[in-house]
N, C-alpha and C positions, 0 to 999 in steps of 0.2 A: 713547781716542776712543770708539771703538766703544760701550763700555758706557758714556761720558757720554752720548752719544746714544740709548740703549737707555732709560738710566733717563728721561731729559728724555720721551720717549716716553709711558712707563710711568706717569711723573707728570702726565699732561693730564689727565686727568680728576679727578684731586686736586685740581688747581690753581683747578680752574672752581668747584668746591663750597667753598674757602678764599675766593674771589675776592669772594663775596656776602656775607661776612662781616657783622655790625652791630657787634660789637666783642668782646674776648678772651674765650674762652670761659670759661679759668678765674675772670675777673673775676664772670661773671656766675654761673658756679657756687655763687662764694662768699658770692652772697648767698639762698643757698637752702638751707632745712633737706631732710635726707634722704627725707622724704613729697616734699614739694614739687619736689625734683630728680628724684626716681625720676620723679615725672607731664610733670617739664621734658624730661628726654631719653627716656621710653619709646620714641618715634617710631624713633628711629633705630638702639634695640636690634635689633630686627627686620630693619632694613634691612641693618647689618652684618652679622649671621647669613646672611641669604638670599645677598647679594652674595660671601661666602667658600663657601657651597655651589653655587655656580651655575659655570656653564663650562669643567668639567671636561673631560666627555666630549665630543668633537664626532666620533666614529668608531670602532665596536670595532675592536679589533685582528682581524687574520687569523687564523683557525684552525690556525696552523703552527707544527710542534715547535721549528723554529728558523731564524727569518728577522730582517733587518734594518731599523728603523721609527727614523727619526728625524723629530723635531718640534719646531720652535724657533717659538712661536708669544707674539703680545701679546696679551690676551686682557682686555676691558674690559666691566666688570657694572655694570647699574642697577637699585635696587630701588624702585620705586615706592611713594610715600606716600598712602592715601588721603585725601578732603579734610576729612575726621571727625577727621583726629590732631594739626590744625595748631594748636589750643586745647586748655586743659585746666582742670580744676578741681579745687581737693582742698581738702581742711579739716585743720589742723593749729595748735598753739600758736605766740603769737609773741610776742619782746619788741619793745616798738615804740622808737626812739630818739626823743630830744626835742623833735627836731622835728617829728616824725610826732605824741607827744604834744600839742605846742602845738597842731597843727593840729586833731588832734580836740577837744581843748578849746575850742578860739575857735571850732569849728564849733556848740559846745552854747550859746555865749554867754557864756562865763567867760572874765573880763578878766585878761589877764596883770598880775601884780602883788598882783591884791586875793590877800585871807586865802583864801577858796573855791580861786582857781586853782591856789595854791600848794600850799594841802594836797592837793588831786585830782592834782597834778602830781606831787609827793612819793610817793602811793600808787601811781599808774599805774607810776613808775619800775621798771626789775628786776623787774617783772610779768609771765609768762606769760599772755596772754589766747586764748580760743580764738576763731578768726577763719578765712573762707573766700580762699582763693587762686585767681584767676583770670585767665589772659592766655596768651600764646603758646606753644608749645613749642617747642624747637629748630627744627623747622620751619617756626616761623610767619612771621607779618609782621615783619620789622624797624623795622616804623613803630609797631607795639603794643607796648604792656609789662604788666609785671605790675602787678594790681590786687589790694590787700590790704582786704576789709570788713570793719571795725569793724561787729560788729552792734547796738551799744549796749549798756548795761547801769546799775546801779545800783551805784555806786562809793562805799564807807565811806571817809573820809577826818577824822581828828581827832574822831571820835566821831560825825561826822554823816554823814547818806546823799543822795549828788546821784545824778540823773539823766543820763547821759551819752548823747548822741544818738550813733545810727550814724554812719559817715564811711567814704568809700572811700580809700585810702591808695593814689597809683601812684608803683611804684617803677618808673623809667625807665632804671636800670641794666641792669633784666633783660628784654630784645628777643627776636623771632624770631632767631635766629642765622643760619640758612639762608634765609632770606626767601621761605618759599614754594617753595624749589624742587622740581621735579616728582618728582624721583628722585635718589636717593644715587647717585653714580659711585664705581667704584673700577677701578683698573687693574694688572696684573702681568705679569710675565714668567712663561711657562711652560714647561717643555723635559718631552717624552715619549719614551721609548726604548724598544725591545724589539725583536724579540719574541720569548720563551721560552716554549716549551709555551702558547700564546697568551696571553701577560701582558705588556704594558706596564706601565713607571712613568711615573711623572707629579710634577715637582718646581715646586712654583709657587713663585718668590720676588720682592721686593719691598726693596732697600736702603733704608736711614736716607736721608728727603726730608724736611727740614726745611718745613713749612707754614706759612705766617702765621698767628699767632694760634691756631694749634691744636697746633703743635708739632712732634714728628718721627712719621712716619708708615713705618709699616714691618709687614710680614707673610712667614710661611714657611709653605709647606704640601706637604704629599706624599700619595702614593697611589699605587692601582694597578687595572687593571681586567683581567680574566680572561674570554677568550672560551671558555667550557667547551664548544665544539663540537669541539676539537681533541680531544677525547676519542670521539668519535662514529666509525667507520671510515667513515661517508659524509658527505659536504658537507650541511650546513642550509642550507633555503631564506632564512635570513637569517644573521647576524652576530648571536650573544647571548651577551651575556656579565655578571658582576657586578662590582662594583667598591665600594671603600671610599679614599674621601680624607677628610684632617684638615687643620685649618689653625688657626693663631694669628695674632691682629692688633695690635697697638699703636698707639695714636693719641695721641702728649705722654703727659703724666701721667694722664689723665683716665680714658682706655678701654682695657679689656685683653680681648680677645675670642677666642673659642674657637669652632671650629665643625667637626662629624663629618656625614661623609654617607656612607650605602648603600644601591644601588642596583642596579638589573636596568636593562641596556640593550639596544637591539635597531638596527641598520644595516643598509642596502642598499645597494651600490654600482654604479652605473648608466656601461659608459664606461670606459676606459682610462685614457694621458695626461692627455685631460680629462675629465671625468667629473664624475657627481653623487651625490651620498650623503645621503640621509634620514635620520634618525637620532630615536631617542624613548628615554626612561627612566621609569622612577615607581621613586621614591628614599624613603626613608625619614631624617630630619635632625635633629638637634640643633644647636643654638648658645648660649652663656652670654656675660655680657658684665660683669665686674667695673668699676664706674664710683667714681671715686675723687677726692676733689677737699679742698681747706682750707676750711672753713665758719666766718664770722666771723661770730660773734650782736650782737644789740643789747644782751644781759645783759650786766654788765659783775660785775668780781670784784675788790675793792678799787681801783676807777675804772680798770681794765683790760678793754678786751672780751675776751668769753669765746671759743677759737677751738677748733677740732677737727679731727680729718682723718675725712673722713665716706667711707665705701666701701660698697656696696651691688650685691647680684650680679643680676642680672636673665636671664631666659631669652628669646630669642625666639619668637616665635608660629609658625613653621614646623616642622611635627614628618612631613609627608610633602607631596610635589610630584610632577607630571606635567609632562615639560621633552617640548617637540618642537621639533626644528630641522633646518638642512643646512648640507650641506658642499660647497661648491664646489670643482673641482680644478682649476688653471690648469698644469699641468707640476710644478714643484716649489711654485708657489705656491699657498696654501690658502686659503680663507674661508667664515668660518663665521658662524651667527647662529640664538640659538634664542630658546624664551619659555616661562618658567614659572610655570606654573600651580599657584597655593599662597596662605596667607593671606597671604602680601607676597609678589608678583608682579615677577617678575623679569626683564628680557633680557639675555642677553649676545652679545657678538660677538666675534671672533677673525679675525689675520689672522698665516700663518705661512709659513715654509719649511718644507719639508719631504718624505719619502717613505718 
């Protein structure tokens, strides 16, 4: 029963992000080539990485050779989306389907069933055109959708040249999935134990949780933090430490992220049973996400649509960050919150039982 309750609490932030869905994510991505798909999902890549590299440290371990530290925490992270990542613009080749070809030709005044129309229709089928794509990214409005801009050009059909005007084709199946969600929420359970020679070990875990229209969401991570003040004969005015943390996340069959963080951390505790601990850190971090999905093209081969499994490896923007926060100790109850200054800014908070 306790495990079920903990799982539900950990999933709370994730359910919120899935609750604002516009449509199934796999179906949305199936309409997008690798170039356009990359532009569509790009805003969430850095958010995944920054969340994974946040919330690990809320207090530096004591500079003791051997002590007892136990902390069981529920930690939540949220990476903020800048306003300029809600839409995208990209260029790529595109095969129009029959309905789209009909729309382009009738827009140019060609009447269905005429010789010119039939010749142009046949010439445009299974032909890749250079077009422009613009519309919402994965964090854009669910009321907005993808636009494909056919630039207009001269097309030769049955030995004659015809001018086909520009036309904007709307693809209503591709919308903003997170509907302008201001931040990507993530939550997990974290266990920190120690202390041996000033070192604590942390494990972060989220079991498989089925999120509607996203699939199974899970991740696992581990790391350690070492207070090097344990090697000095006299106590330092601050608890100073170095830490390393790594983590892996999976979201359905679409996203698989890995993240790594190195950092230098400082904290100082004021008080005893009821106490206050401000803390700060300077970190170097990396993250990358593999995006994989099944793409269905409008191109056909022997009358069958061409399908392919696309896979792209994308890196998060954050490479360094500064973190400031505080930890409030109320007996065995601890409450912490911090804010990370980086290209992708992230806030995290945790509630834990420990001593």
